[in-house]
GUBADO-854265 format. One record per residue: residue number from 1; x negated, y, z negated of N, C-alpha, C in turn. Coordinates in pm, 1 decimal. Each point is the difference from the previous one (the first is absolute). Layout:
BEGIN
{seke=NUM | n.x=X | n.y=Y | n.z=Z | ca.x=X | ca.y=Y | ca.z=Z | c.x=X | c.y=Y | c.z=Z}
...
This chain:
BEGIN
{seke=1 | n.x=122.4 | n.y=-917.1 | n.z=1230.8 | ca.x=73.7 | ca.y=65.4 | ca.z=68.4 | c.x=-52.2 | c.y=-205.6 | c.z=145.7}
{seke=2 | n.x=77.3 | n.y=5.3 | n.z=54.0 | ca.x=-89.4 | ca.y=-193.5 | ca.z=44.7 | c.x=-78.5 | c.y=24.8 | c.z=61.8}
{seke=3 | n.x=-84.5 | n.y=-92.2 | n.z=-1.7 | ca.x=-153.3 | ca.y=-8.6 | ca.z=79.2 | c.x=7.5 | c.y=-95.2 | c.z=181.8}
{seke=4 | n.x=131.6 | n.y=23.1 | n.z=28.1 | ca.x=-40.4 | ca.y=-51.9 | ca.z=162.7 | c.x=98.6 | c.y=159.6 | c.z=7.6}
{seke=5 | n.x=-3.5 | n.y=125.0 | n.z=-93.7 | ca.x=33.2 | ca.y=61.9 | ca.z=97.1 | c.x=-120.4 | c.y=107.6 | c.z=-30.7}
{seke=6 | n.x=-94.2 | n.y=3.5 | n.z=154.8 | ca.x=-135.9 | ca.y=82.3 | ca.z=-3.3 | c.x=61.3 | c.y=147.2 | c.z=-63.8}
{seke=7 | n.x=-156.3 | n.y=50.8 | n.z=-22.0 | ca.x=45.7 | ca.y=147.0 | ca.z=-16.0 | c.x=-106.3 | c.y=109.2 | c.z=99.1}
{seke=8 | n.x=72.5 | n.y=63.6 | n.z=21.2 | ca.x=-16.7 | ca.y=90.2 | ca.z=173.4 | c.x=34.6 | c.y=160.9 | c.z=-33.6}
{seke=9 | n.x=-144.9 | n.y=24.3 | n.z=65.9 | ca.x=-48.6 | ca.y=135.5 | ca.z=-63.4 | c.x=71.4 | c.y=82.6 | c.z=10.4}
{seke=10 | n.x=60.5 | n.y=153.5 | n.z=-83.2 | ca.x=102.0 | ca.y=115.1 | ca.z=31.3 | c.x=158.3 | c.y=-94.4 | c.z=-34.0}
{seke=11 | n.x=27.3 | n.y=-64.0 | n.z=13.5 | ca.x=201.4 | ca.y=-84.9 | ca.z=19.3 | c.x=-86.9 | c.y=-74.7 | c.z=-245.8}
{seke=12 | n.x=131.1 | n.y=21.5 | n.z=-45.5 | ca.x=-52.6 | ca.y=-113.4 | ca.z=-110.6 | c.x=183.4 | c.y=-116.3 | c.z=-14.7}
{seke=13 | n.x=-54.2 | n.y=-77.3 | n.z=-85.8 | ca.x=92.6 | ca.y=-167.5 | ca.z=36.0 | c.x=162.6 | c.y=79.7 | c.z=-58.8}
{seke=14 | n.x=119.7 | n.y=47.3 | n.z=53.1 | ca.x=108.6 | ca.y=-45.0 | ca.z=-164.9 | c.x=104.3 | c.y=-84.0 | c.z=-23.0}
{seke=15 | n.x=-24.0 | n.y=-40.7 | n.z=-163.8 | ca.x=156.4 | ca.y=-122.0 | ca.z=31.4 | c.x=120.5 | c.y=110.9 | c.z=75.9}
{seke=16 | n.x=63.5 | n.y=-90.2 | n.z=88.8 | ca.x=175.8 | ca.y=87.4 | ca.z=39.1 | c.x=57.6 | c.y=-7.4 | c.z=-138.8}
{seke=17 | n.x=68.7 | n.y=-105.2 | n.z=1.9 | ca.x=46.5 | ca.y=-7.4 | ca.z=-178.6 | c.x=-107.3 | c.y=41.6 | c.z=-121.5}
{seke=18 | n.x=14.5 | n.y=23.9 | n.z=-29.6 | ca.x=-119.0 | ca.y=35.4 | ca.z=-141.6 | c.x=14.7 | c.y=-119.4 | c.z=-142.2}
{seke=19 | n.x=-108.6 | n.y=65.9 | n.z=17.1 | ca.x=-37.7 | ca.y=-206.2 | ca.z=-139.1 | c.x=159.5 | c.y=102.2 | c.z=-130.1}
{seke=20 | n.x=-62.3 | n.y=43.1 | n.z=-37.3 | ca.x=86.0 | ca.y=87.0 | ca.z=-78.4 | c.x=116.4 | c.y=-70.4 | c.z=26.0}
{seke=21 | n.x=117.8 | n.y=-10.6 | n.z=134.7 | ca.x=105.9 | ca.y=-25.6 | ca.z=25.9 | c.x=52.7 | c.y=-100.6 | c.z=30.3}
{seke=22 | n.x=-136.9 | n.y=-158.1 | n.z=-5.8 | ca.x=-6.9 | ca.y=-114.4 | ca.z=53.1 | c.x=28.0 | c.y=5.1 | c.z=-157.7}
{seke=23 | n.x=-60.3 | n.y=25.2 | n.z=-66.9 | ca.x=-20.5 | ca.y=-80.6 | ca.z=-134.9 | c.x=52.7 | c.y=37.1 | c.z=-80.8}
{seke=24 | n.x=129.6 | n.y=87.8 | n.z=48.9 | ca.x=186.2 | ca.y=13.2 | ca.z=-60.2 | c.x=72.4 | c.y=-43.3 | c.z=84.5}
{seke=25 | n.x=-33.8 | n.y=-16.7 | n.z=83.0 | ca.x=160.5 | ca.y=-77.8 | ca.z=54.2 | c.x=-42.1 | c.y=-103.0 | c.z=69.8}
{seke=26 | n.x=139.2 | n.y=-159.9 | n.z=22.6 | ca.x=-126.8 | ca.y=-82.9 | ca.z=9.3 | c.x=22.7 | c.y=-35.9 | c.z=148.5}
{seke=27 | n.x=129.9 | n.y=139.5 | n.z=108.2 | ca.x=16.9 | ca.y=-56.7 | ca.z=100.4 | c.x=-122.2 | c.y=-35.5 | c.z=58.3}
{seke=28 | n.x=-105.8 | n.y=44.5 | n.z=69.4 | ca.x=-56.7 | ca.y=41.1 | ca.z=47.4 | c.x=-96.4 | c.y=-197.2 | c.z=38.4}
{seke=29 | n.x=-16.1 | n.y=-25.3 | n.z=-176.4 | ca.x=-32.9 | ca.y=-190.2 | ca.z=-30.3 | c.x=102.7 | c.y=-101.9 | c.z=39.3}
{seke=30 | n.x=157.0 | n.y=112.0 | n.z=6.1 | ca.x=128.2 | ca.y=-134.4 | ca.z=44.1 | c.x=-52.8 | c.y=-39.7 | c.z=157.5}
{seke=31 | n.x=-16.0 | n.y=118.1 | n.z=65.8 | ca.x=21.3 | ca.y=14.2 | ca.z=114.3 | c.x=-166.5 | c.y=-61.3 | c.z=103.4}
{seke=32 | n.x=-98.6 | n.y=-22.0 | n.z=-113.9 | ca.x=-86.3 | ca.y=-108.2 | ca.z=66.3 | c.x=-119.6 | c.y=102.4 | c.z=32.3}
{seke=33 | n.x=28.3 | n.y=70.2 | n.z=-2.0 | ca.x=-134.2 | ca.y=99.2 | ca.z=17.4 | c.x=-99.1 | c.y=32.4 | c.z=-119.3}
{seke=34 | n.x=-114.6 | n.y=49.2 | n.z=105.0 | ca.x=-160.9 | ca.y=3.9 | ca.z=-163.6 | c.x=-29.8 | c.y=184.6 | c.z=-47.8}
{seke=35 | n.x=-102.9 | n.y=-83.1 | n.z=-97.3 | ca.x=59.7 | ca.y=215.3 | ca.z=27.0 | c.x=-55.3 | c.y=49.8 | c.z=27.0}
{seke=36 | n.x=-157.5 | n.y=-123.6 | n.z=70.4 | ca.x=-170.2 | ca.y=77.5 | ca.z=102.5 | c.x=68.0 | c.y=-70.1 | c.z=100.8}
{seke=37 | n.x=54.8 | n.y=-72.7 | n.z=10.5 | ca.x=97.5 | ca.y=-45.7 | ca.z=132.7 | c.x=-43.0 | c.y=145.8 | c.z=169.4}
{seke=38 | n.x=15.0 | n.y=-102.1 | n.z=73.1 | ca.x=34.6 | ca.y=138.2 | ca.z=132.3 | c.x=55.5 | c.y=94.3 | c.z=-1.3}
{seke=39 | n.x=179.8 | n.y=-119.4 | n.z=-8.4 | ca.x=55.0 | ca.y=44.0 | ca.z=-28.0 | c.x=89.6 | c.y=153.3 | c.z=-41.7}
{seke=40 | n.x=-131.3 | n.y=24.3 | n.z=-108.5 | ca.x=-7.5 | ca.y=75.4 | ca.z=-148.5 | c.x=-153.2 | c.y=168.4 | c.z=10.3}
{seke=41 | n.x=-40.5 | n.y=6.7 | n.z=113.8 | ca.x=-107.8 | ca.y=45.8 | ca.z=33.4 | c.x=-31.2 | c.y=36.3 | c.z=155.7}
{seke=42 | n.x=-13.7 | n.y=154.4 | n.z=-47.3 | ca.x=-29.7 | ca.y=3.8 | ca.z=73.3 | c.x=-197.6 | c.y=146.8 | c.z=35.1}
{seke=43 | n.x=-45.5 | n.y=98.4 | n.z=72.4 | ca.x=-15.2 | ca.y=55.4 | ca.z=-37.2 | c.x=-14.9 | c.y=94.3 | c.z=101.4}
{seke=44 | n.x=-19.4 | n.y=88.7 | n.z=-172.3 | ca.x=3.2 | ca.y=254.4 | ca.z=19.3 | c.x=-99.1 | c.y=55.5 | c.z=21.2}
{seke=45 | n.x=14.3 | n.y=71.4 | n.z=72.7 | ca.x=-75.9 | ca.y=70.1 | ca.z=62.4 | c.x=4.3 | c.y=83.1 | c.z=-117.4}
{seke=46 | n.x=-204.5 | n.y=42.5 | n.z=-90.4 | ca.x=-3.5 | ca.y=125.0 | ca.z=-98.5 | c.x=-32.3 | c.y=120.0 | c.z=53.3}
{seke=47 | n.x=22.9 | n.y=32.3 | n.z=142.1 | ca.x=-3.8 | ca.y=127.7 | ca.z=-73.1 | c.x=47.8 | c.y=24.4 | c.z=181.8}
{seke=48 | n.x=64.2 | n.y=171.5 | n.z=12.2 | ca.x=27.0 | ca.y=-13.2 | ca.z=103.7 | c.x=-44.2 | c.y=-20.7 | c.z=161.4}
{seke=49 | n.x=44.2 | n.y=-38.8 | n.z=67.5 | ca.x=-96.1 | ca.y=26.5 | ca.z=141.4 | c.x=-96.1 | c.y=-123.5 | c.z=13.3}
{seke=50 | n.x=15.0 | n.y=-116.0 | n.z=-67.3 | ca.x=-77.6 | ca.y=-126.8 | ca.z=42.1 | c.x=34.1 | c.y=-125.7 | c.z=80.2}
{seke=51 | n.x=237.9 | n.y=-14.7 | n.z=-12.0 | ca.x=95.0 | ca.y=-19.3 | ca.z=76.8 | c.x=4.1 | c.y=92.4 | c.z=105.6}
{seke=52 | n.x=-44.8 | n.y=-89.4 | n.z=137.6 | ca.x=10.4 | ca.y=175.0 | ca.z=78.8 | c.x=153.0 | c.y=-83.1 | c.z=58.7}
{seke=53 | n.x=101.3 | n.y=-53.7 | n.z=-9.9 | ca.x=113.6 | ca.y=-26.7 | ca.z=-7.6 | c.x=97.6 | c.y=88.3 | c.z=4.2}
{seke=54 | n.x=-10.0 | n.y=47.8 | n.z=-195.2 | ca.x=103.0 | ca.y=95.2 | ca.z=-116.9 | c.x=-206.4 | c.y=70.8 | c.z=-35.6}
{seke=55 | n.x=5.1 | n.y=77.5 | n.z=41.7 | ca.x=-73.4 | ca.y=40.6 | ca.z=-21.3 | c.x=-10.9 | c.y=84.2 | c.z=-136.8}
{seke=56 | n.x=103.5 | n.y=56.4 | n.z=-76.0 | ca.x=93.0 | ca.y=40.0 | ca.z=-4.3 | c.x=5.7 | c.y=-61.2 | c.z=-210.5}
{seke=57 | n.x=-23.6 | n.y=-153.3 | n.z=32.2 | ca.x=51.0 | ca.y=-48.0 | ca.z=-84.5 | c.x=-194.2 | c.y=-89.7 | c.z=-50.4}
{seke=58 | n.x=24.8 | n.y=63.7 | n.z=-219.1 | ca.x=-102.9 | ca.y=-107.3 | ca.z=-36.6 | c.x=69.2 | c.y=42.8 | c.z=-174.6}
{seke=59 | n.x=-62.3 | n.y=-36.9 | n.z=-59.0 | ca.x=62.9 | ca.y=-72.6 | ca.z=-157.5 | c.x=-32.1 | c.y=79.1 | c.z=-46.3}
């Protein structure tokens, strides 16, 4: 995981495009994306109720 993306209690850092897909296809790299760049990373809640906007969502 990228060092610039801090850890958050109750949240997991997650690649939007999985590394396995990233390594298989060249399209993201050709588009100038970085596997650990901000355009490919997000936080996901690890349990229901953590995300107050979407309380039923979790990993």
